[in-house]
Structures are given as structure tokens and as C-alpha cells.
N, C-alpha and C positions, 0 to 999 in steps of 0.2 A: 466565919462559916467553916465548918470542918471539911476535910478532903472528901469524906464519904458523902456528905450532903451535896457537894459540888458535882461529884460523879453522878449522883442520882438526878440532879437537875439537868445535867448534860444529857443523860439517857432519856429523860422525859422530853426534852426539846428535840432530840434526834427522832424519837418515835412520833412526835407530833408532826415534824416536817415530813417524815417518810409517809405517814398516813395521809397528810394533805396532798403530797405529790401523787400518790396512788389514786386518791379520790379524783383529783383534777385530771390525771391521765386516763382514768376509766371514763370520765365524762367526755373528754375530747375524743378518745379513740372510738368508743361505742356510739357517741353522738354522730360522728362522721360516718362510721360504717353503716349505721342504720338510717342515715340521711335525715335524722331529726334536726340536726344543725345543718343548714343549707351549705352545700359544697358542690364543686364541679366534678367530683370523682364518682359519686353515687347518686342515683335518683330513687325516689321512693314512689312505689306504685299506689299505695294507699296513703293519703295525707296524714301527717302526724296530728294527733289531737292533744288536748291538755293532759289527759291521763298518761300519754307516752312521755311528755315532758316531766310530769310529776314522778313517774317511776324511774326515769333516767336520773333525775336529780337526787331523789331519795336513795336509790341504790348506790349512787356514787358517794354520797355522804356516809352511808352505812358501811360500805366496803372500805373506804378510806379510814374510817374510825376503827373498824375491825383490824385492819392491817397495822395501824399504829399501836393499838392495844396489844395485838399479838406480838409485835416486835418488842414491845416493852416487857411483856410477861413471858417471853418465849422459853426462858430457862425454868419456869415454875410450872407451867401447865402445857399439856400436849393433847388437848381434846378440841372438839368443835370444828375442825377443818373440813370434814366431809359435809356437815350441815351448812357451813358457810359457802362451800363450793356449790352445793345444790341450790341454795338461795340465790347465788350469783347467776348461775345458768338459767334458772327460772325467771329471774328478774330480766335478764337479757331477752329471753323469749317473750316476755310481757310487753316490752316496748319496741321490739323489732317488728318490721313489716313481715307478716307471715308469708306473703307470696313473693317477696324480694329474696327470701332465703332459698337459694337453689337446692340445697340439700333437702330441706323439708318438702319443696315442691317435687323433687325427684322421688322422694320416698312415698309421699301421700297424694300428690296432685293438688292443683290450685283449688279445685272445687271442694275437695274434702277439707282443706285448710280454711277456706272462707266459710264453709257451712258449719264445721264442728269445732275449729280451733279459735277463730276470730271472736265469737261471742264470749268465750271464756278467758280471754286475755286479761281483762281487768281482775278477775278472780285470781288468776295465776300471779299477777303483779302484787296483789294484796297478800297472798300467801307467801310469796317469795320474799317480799320486803319484811313481813312479820318474822319469817325465819331468820333473816339477817339481823333484825332487831333483837330477837331472843338470843341468838348466838353471841351477839355483841354484849348483851347483858350478862350472859353466862361467863364470858371471857373476863369482863370487868370484875364480877363477883368472885372469880376463882383466885 
């Protein structure tokens, strides 16, 4: 095996490990902060449902994969980061408890959030994870 191939394999392994670490870190951090994963630090006012778990797992996988591919191809392509960030924020809002977020409650009020935001969280999750999937596809194709 040539030296160039060894370097390429090493770079692939590093990017896979980095992407996996970020995906697991995202899952743990935001699972704990949103109290989807039971913990003693935070409590969730609205019980987590299956869609919250699906959006947390799917977004963790997509973000981890995107970061791994981005690290691998960082010298060749410099696009998609704004779309990936938007998808990540939208994904977080899709599985987070709307009335547990003090900033959103302060800005809009709990009644507005439960009336107008809560019913559209599944749509936000689908759109956000689709954005993450599309941006991952673009990054791989570039």
C-alpha cells in the first residue's frame, strides 16, 4: 500500500471518528437538555413522544455524518454550512419542549406556543431533517 493511500485511509478514519463523536455528543447533550433522556437536572413539562425520539436520533445521525464528511472534504468545498446550521436549529426546536424553553416563553408566551407552535413541531422536524439530509447529500456529491 502506498503512502498516499495510507494517508487517505487515515483521514477517512479520523473523519468517521469525529463524525461519530459529534453525533453521540449531540444526542447526549440535547437529549439531556431537552429532558428526552431522563435525568435529574432538567424536567420536561410536556411528555416526550415517539416523534421527539425519532427527531433526536435522526438529527444526531445526520449532524454527525455531515460533520464527518465536512471534515473529510473541508479543503475542497466551502458551502452548505448555513443550510446545515438552519436544519440543526430547526431540528432542535422540533424535539425540544416548547414551554420548557424560557427564551421562547419570554418572547411569545406559553399560550401562543401551545396554540400555534406545538401543532407544527412535527412539520418543522420533517423539514429540518430533510434539510440536513439534502445538505449531507450535497456535501457528499461535491
